[in-house]
ZAMARGU-4260 file (C-alpha; in steps of 0.2 Angstrom, whole numbers, plus 5000, padded with zeros to 4 digits):
<rodrens>
0) 5543/5583/5390 | 5547/5563/5386 | 5548/5559/5368 | 5546/5544/5359 | 5563/5537/5351
5) 5556/5527/5336 | 5573/5522/5329 | 5574/5507/5319 | 5589/5501/5330 | 5578/5502/5345
10) 5563/5493/5337 | 5574/5477/5331 | 5583/5478/5348 | 5565/5476/5356 | 5559/5462/5344
15) 5576/5452/5347 | 5572/5454/5367 | 5553/5448/5363 | 5558/5433/5354 | 5570/5430/5368
20) 5556/5431/5380 | 5544/5422/5371 | 5556/5407/5368 | 5556/5406/5389 | 5549/5390/5398
25) 5545/5387/5415 | 5538/5372/5418 | 5543/5365/5435 | 5533/5373/5450 | 5545/5382/5460
30) 5546/5396/5472 | 5542/5412/5461 | 5538/5403/5445 | 5521/5407/5445 | 5526/5424/5447
35) 5538/5423/5434 | 5526/5415/5421 | 5516/5432/5424 | 5530/5441/5422 | 5534/5434/5405
40) 5515/5435/5400 | 5516/5453/5403 | 5531/5457/5393 | 5525/5447/5378 | 5508/5457/5381
45) 5516/5474/5382 | 5528/5471/5369 | 5517/5464/5355 | 5501/5475/5363 | 5507/5490/5364
50) 5527/5495/5365 | 5530/5488/5348 | 5517/5491/5339 | 5516/5511/5345 | 5533/5512/5340
55) 5532/5506/5323 | 5517/5518/5321 | 5521/5533/5331 | 5505/5541/5320 | 5493/5527/5327
60) 5477/5534/5337 | 5480/5537/5355 | 5472/5523/5364 | 5464/5522/5381 | 5459/5507/5390
65) 5443/5508/5402 | 5449/5495/5417 | 5442/5493/5434 | 5431/5481/5446 | 5416/5472/5443
70) 5401/5486/5443 | 5411/5500/5443 | 5400/5506/5426 | 5416/5506/5416 | 5404/5502/5400
75) 5391/5515/5405 | 5407/5527/5405 | 5412/5522/5388 | 5395/5523/5380 | 5394/5542/5389
80) 5411/5546/5381 | 5405/5540/5365 | 5388/5547/5365 | 5378/5532/5361 | 5378/5512/5366
85) 5391/5504/5361 | 5395/5492/5374 | 5383/5481/5382 | 5379/5489/5400 | 5371/5480/5414
90) 5367/5473/5432 | 5372/5454/5427 | 5391/5452/5430 | 5403/5451/5422 | 5393/5461/5407
95) 5411/5464/5395 | 5414/5448/5388 | 5419/5453/5372 | 5429/5468/5374 | 5422/5485/5362
100) 5435/5494/5354 | 5428/5511/5350 | 5436/5525/5336 | 5431/5536/5325 | 5428/5530/5308
105) 5443/5538/5299 | 5454/5529/5311 | 5445/5513/5309 | 5461/5504/5297 | 5472/5507/5313
110) 5464/5494/5323 | 5457/5483/5308 | 5471/5472/5306 | 5482/5464/5321 | 5493/5479/5322
115) 5488/5478/5343 | 5482/5465/5351 | 5486/5453/5336 | 5479/5437/5346 | 5462/5444/5348
120) 5451/5439/5331 | 5442/5456/5326 | 5423/5458/5322 | 5415/5474/5317 | 5397/5481/5321
125) 5393/5495/5306 | 5387/5511/5308 | 5369/5513/5313 | 5367/5521/5297 | 5368/5505/5288
130) 5350/5502/5291 | 5354/5484/5300 | 5359/5488/5318 | 5366/5473/5329 | 5372/5465/5311
135) 5390/5460/5316 | 5401/5455/5301 | 5419/5446/5300 | 5431/5459/5297 | 5444/5453/5283
140) 5440/5433/5289 | 5450/5438/5305 | 5437/5429/5315 | 5420/5423/5322 | 5404/5432/5329
145) 5406/5424/5348 | 5418/5432/5360 | 5414/5417/5372 | 5422/5403/5360 | 5432/5391/5367
150) 5446/5394/5350 | 5446/5410/5354 | 5444/5427/5359 | 5434/5441/5348 | 5440/5461/5349
155) 5422/5470/5343 | 5428/5485/5333 | 5414/5499/5331 | 5415/5516/5323 | 5410/5533/5329
160) 5409/5549/5323 | 5404/5556/5341 | 5425/5552/5345 | 5439/5564/5339 | 5450/5557/5326
165) 5466/5551/5334 | 5456/5542/5351 | 5451/5527/5353 | 5443/5518/5369 | 5443/5501/5374
170) 5430/5494/5388 | 5441/5479/5394 | 5434/5465/5405 | 5433/5466/5424 | 5448/5464/5432
175) 5441/5453/5445 | 5430/5443/5434 | 5425/5428/5441 | 5430/5421/5425 | 5449/5419/5424
180) 5450/5420/5404 | 5441/5437/5407 | 5453/5443/5421 | 5471/5438/5409 | 5461/5447/5395
185) 5458/5462/5406 | 5477/5462/5410 | 5483/5459/5392 | 5471/5474/5385 | 5477/5486/5400
190) 5495/5483/5393 | 5490/5489/5376 | 5486/5506/5382 | 5494/5523/5380 | 5483/5529/5393
195) 5477/5519/5408 | 5459/5524/5414 | 5456/5517/5430 | 5438/5516/5437 | 5432/5513/5453
200) 5416/5517/5466 | 5413/5528/5480 | 5409/5508/5488 | 5425/5501/5483 | 5440/5512/5479
205) 5449/5505/5493 | 5448/5488/5485 | 5465/5479/5483 | 5462/5475/5465 | 5461/5490/5460
210) 5475/5495/5468 | 5486/5482/5463 | 5485/5491/5445 | 5487/5509/5451 | 5505/5502/5458
215) 5508/5493/5444 | 5504/5508/5433 | 5516/5519/5445 | 5529/5504/5444 | 5530/5506/5424
220) 5528/5525/5424 | 5512/5524/5413 | 5501/5539/5408 | 5486/5535/5421 | 5469/5544/5425
225) 5457/5539/5439 | 5437/5538/5440 | 5429/5539/5455 | 5411/5533/5448 | 5396/5533/5456
230) 5399/5545/5472 | 5383/5550/5481 | 5379/5567/5481 | 5379/5571/5499 | 5397/5561/5505
235) 5405/5568/5486 | 5418/5578/5495 | 5421/5566/5509 | 5424/5550/5497 | 5435/5562/5486
240) 5445/5569/5499 | 5449/5551/5508 | 5453/5543/5490 | 5463/5557/5485 | 5472/5554/5504
245) 5476/5536/5497 | 5484/5540/5480 | 5495/5555/5488 | 5500/5541/5501 | 5505/5529/5489
250) 5514/5540/5477 | 5502/5543/5464 | 5496/5560/5470 | 5500/5570/5453 | 5489/5557/5444
255) 5474/5566/5439 | 5455/5561/5446 | 5438/5563/5439 | 5423/5560/5449 | 5407/5556/5442
260) 5390/5557/5454 | 5379/5543/5458 | 5364/5546/5445 | 5350/5537/5439 | 5358/5532/5423
265) 5374/5524/5431 | 5363/5511/5438 | 5360/5505/5418 | 5344/5510/5415 | 5336/5519/5400
270) 5347/5523/5389 | 5365/5520/5399 | 5369/5536/5396 | 5375/5547/5409 | 5373/5566/5405
275) 5386/5575/5395 | 5391/5588/5409 | 5394/5573/5421 | 5407/5565/5408 | 5414/5581/5399
280) 5428/5586/5410 | 5436/5567/5409 | 5431/5567/5388 | 5441/5584/5385 | 5455/5577/5395
285) 5456/5564/5385 | 5452/5572/5367 | 5468/5586/5373 | 5478/5571/5375 | 5474/5562/5359
290) 5473/5581/5350 | 5487/5593/5358 | 5502/5587/5349 | 5513/5592/5363 | 5500/5581/5377
295) 5500/5568/5366 | 5519/5567/5363 | 5520/5567/5383 | 5508/5553/5385 | 5514/5541/5372
300) 5532/5543/5377 | 5529/5543/5396 | 5520/5525/5396 | 5533/5518/5380 | 5548/5526/5390
305) 5541/5517/5406 | 5538/5501/5400 | 5557/5502/5392 | 5562/5507/5409 | 5554/5492/5418
310) 5563/5480/5408 | 5579/5483/5417 | 5572/5476/5433 | 5559/5463/5424 | 5572/5454/5413
315) 5585/5451/5425 | 5569/5445/5437 | 5564/5433/5422 | 5584/5428/5419 | 5585/5423/5438
320) 5568/5411/5436 | 5575/5404/5419 | 5590/5399/5431 | 5582/5393/5442 | 5573/5381/5432
325) 5588/5375/5424 | 5597/5373/5443 | 5581/5362/5448 | 5582/5352/5432 | 5600/5348/5435
330) 5597/5340/5453 | 5583/5333/5446 | 5593/5325/5433 | 5608/5321/5444 | 5599/5309/5456
335) 5592/5299/5442 | 5610/5298/5435 | 5619/5295/5451 | 5607/5281/5456 | 5609/5274/5441
340) 5630/5276/5440 | 5629/5269/5460 | 5619/5252/5456 | 5627/5250/5440 | 5642/5249/5450
345) 5635/5238/5461 | 5631/5226/5449 | 5646/5225/5442 | 5654/5221/5460 | 5642/5209/5463
350) 5645/5199/5445 | 5665/5200/5451 | 5659/5193/5469 | 5648/5177/5460 | 5630/5187/5466
355) 5623/5179/5452 | 5627/5160/5458 | 5613/5163/5471 | 5596/5152/5474 | 5591/5140/5458
360) 5608/5145/5450 | 5620/5140/5462 | 5610/5123/5465 | 5612/5121/5448 | 5631/5123/5447
365) 5635/5112/5461 | 5625/5097/5452 | 5632/5102/5435 | 5635/5090/5428 | 5631/5075/5437
370) 5612/5083/5440 | 5610/5098/5430 | 5612/5099/5411 | 5619/5112/5403 | 5604/5121/5397
375) 5597/5120/5414 | 5613/5128/5420 | 5611/5140/5407 | 5594/5143/5408 | 5596/5147/5429
380) 5613/5159/5427 | 5601/5169/5414 | 5587/5171/5426 | 5597/5175/5440 | 5605/5190/5431
385) 5589/5197/5426 | 5583/5197/5442 | 5601/5206/5449 | 5597/5219/5434 | 5579/5220/5441
390) 5583/5221/5460 | 5597/5235/5453 | 5583/5245/5443 | 5572/5244/5459 | 5585/5249/5471
395) 5589/5265/5459 | 5570/5270/5459 | 5568/5269/5475 | 5582/5280/5478 | 5576/5292/5465
400) 5558/5292/5474 | 5566/5295/5492 | 5576/5310/5485 | 5563/5317/5473 | 5553/5319/5487
405) 5563/5331/5495 | 5562/5342/5481 | 5549/5354/5478 | 5549/5355/5459 | 5549/5336/5459
410) 5535/5332/5471 | 5523/5344/5465 | 5525/5339/5447 | 5524/5322/5452 | 5538/5316/5447
415) 5540/5304/5464 | 5526/5294/5459 | 5530/5293/5440 | 5536/5276/5442 | 5522/5269/5450
420) 5509/5273/5438 | 5507/5263/5420 | 5509/5279/5411 | 5525/5286/5417 | 5542/5274/5418
425) 5529/5259/5416 | 5523/5245/5427 | 5533/5233/5436 | 5529/5220/5424 | 5533/5229/5409
430) 5552/5233/5417 | 5554/5216/5420 | 5550/5211/5403 | 5562/5224/5396 | 5576/5218/5408
435) 5572/5198/5403 | 5572/5202/5384 | 5587/5210/5387 | 5596/5195/5394 | 5591/5184/5384
440) 5595/5193/5368 | 5613/5193/5376 | 5612/5174/5380 | 5607/5171/5360 | 5621/5181/5354
445) 5633/5170/5366 | 5627/5155/5360 | 5633/5161/5344 | 5649/5165/5350 | 5649/5147/5355
450) 5644/5140/5341 | 5657/5150/5331 | 5672/5144/5341 | 5667/5126/5343 | 5666/5124/5323
455) 5685/5130/5322 | 5688/5115/5331 | 5691/5096/5325 | 5674/5089/5319 | 5678/5072/5330
460) 5684/5082/5346 | 5672/5099/5346 | 5662/5099/5362 | 5642/5101/5360 | 5638/5121/5358
465) 5627/5122/5373 | 5640/5114/5387 | 5654/5130/5379 | 5639/5142/5380 | 5635/5135/5398
470) 5653/5136/5405 | 5655/5154/5397 | 5643/5159/5405 | 5646/5153/5423 | 5664/5160/5420
475) 5657/5176/5415 | 5643/5178/5427 | 5651/5167/5445 | 5666/5179/5449 | 5679/5168/5459
480) 5665/5155/5464 | 5666/5148/5447 | 5684/5146/5440 | 5685/5128/5438 | 5673/5134/5423
485) 5684/5143/5415 | 5697/5130/5418 | 5684/5116/5411 | 5680/5128/5395 | 5700/5128/5392
490) 5699/5110/5392 | 5685/5109/5381 | 5692/5122/5366 | 5710/5124/5371 | 5715/5141/5382
495) 5715/5152/5366 | 5699/5148/5362 | 5695/5148/5380 | 5702/5167/5381 | 5694/5173/5365
500) 5679/5169/5370 | 5680/5175/5388 | 5684/5191/5382 | 5668/5195/5368 | 5657/5187/5379
505) 5665/5199/5393 | 5663/5215/5381 | 5643/5208/5374 | 5638/5206/5394 | 5646/5223/5397
510) 5634/5232/5384 | 5620/5221/5390 | 5623/5228/5408 | 5626/5246/5400 | 5610/5244/5389
515) 5598/5237/5404 | 5602/5253/5415 | 5605/5267/5403 | 5588/5263/5395 | 5578/5262/5411
520) 5589/5279/5416 | 5585/5287/5401 | 5567/5282/5401 | 5564/5292/5420 | 5574/5307/5412
525) 5563/5306/5399 | 5551/5317/5406 | 5563/5329/5414 | 5570/5331/5395 | 5551/5335/5385
530) 5553/5350/5398 | 5566/5355/5387 | 5575/5368/5401 | 5591/5373/5395 | 5603/5386/5401
535) 5604/5395/5386 | 5589/5407/5389 | 5595/5414/5405 | 5611/5420/5394 | 5600/5426/5379
540) 5586/5436/5389 | 5604/5445/5397 | 5611/5448/5381 | 5595/5454/5372 | 5594/5467/5388
545) 5612/5473/5385 | 5610/5476/5366 | 5593/5487/5371 | 5603/5496/5384 | 5615/5498/5373
550) 5605/5507/5360 | 5596/5518/5370 | 5615/5524/5380 | 5618/5528/5361 | 5604/5540/5359
</rodrens>
């Protein structure tokens, strides 16, 4: 017999593992990422809604979740097992929007708080004897009345003496509901079950959706029972045989099966209750599991052990998905850094070769000082430097887009187009504005350096500051083409002064180039940095699993 391991050390290890799973982020749309996100959600649901609550409170009532496809008759089955209408049944689908949990009045406290399904707010419908049937009171301030409110989903908790103590039934939404939120909720509720009760019909027992759940239950080695509902009397033997053959073929031949014939009550008419004899075998099976200590231990222990065993496969898969996310983020980041590093090197080569001395700047230099003033030369040089940096940024951005278009994560996430949008890196005029502002700031500081150096000279022999600044800019930006600028500068302020200015001006120029290129690079990296994809979660997942495995082995 499988026994339930409730040692504090095991619970602590599972809690730590749960926190590591919750910390996982999978924002990039890589192949397999959607499946990994689903795995993460399922893990959190099973740990939060079932495994940890069950281990902390092993004496809590057995929770059987009734799940199945649209129109399978889940609500009618729950009502019939309880003995009175507690869950709405009807022909309009999906009927089950707010899930309903039914338990014995003495077991109400187990489900009143957030012990299981903590993300769902609780509402409670008092017993009919209260004299106010249909009234729904908020329980302990935990939630509102409308299960379809956008700010949350409610779990309606009902009590009925028709159920034995130690057994609770939960009517889940349709697993194939057209409403995405209902499908997700149904999957969460099933993850909270001690016993999975899968309901299908004679006309839909071969559908893919219920079989996916059955295979999942087999994968987790969960305590499972199936109900073949609404089977016409004339084909009940044949349909039951075929369904049993399918179960056997899927490795589920030992799963308990119950067949309910098609009855007038199955359509939701009248009281919505099936005859007691129709549900008696299933009710007896559930009551036995809840009230017989050995059967209860077997059911609960098997489901809990199955979930824990499944972690040996699912946790490495999740860690692998985390590693793939980080690797993709590193690749995308590397593309940006490589592009801007290459353009930075190209800008410096062009400066050494006099690449700034082009167009108007070249004309002004050739005409200086006969046909161009110092101010005109300085203005032309600064504008040419800004244009060179703008071309470098544009070239780096184009390289990023070209490379990112070959990356599925970047293409599907929209990174390759972000530079073309006002909400991304910014429109071209903003980029030009930032570069122009940075270059002109360098220009102002250059003039301040020139003014400071001029003040060192004797007043009657000192040149004007603008001339010194223009010659210094030409010497720094013109490369080999403006060697004469350095000589003229030395003639006006002396060799030591010229050398001192060129050293300080060169440092300022390097800082300006770095500020522009690194600033634009960081803007391109900001959307990636905001994803917060890091390598640590992978190691933390594996470490948490290792601690859990060690605790289980020590037992």
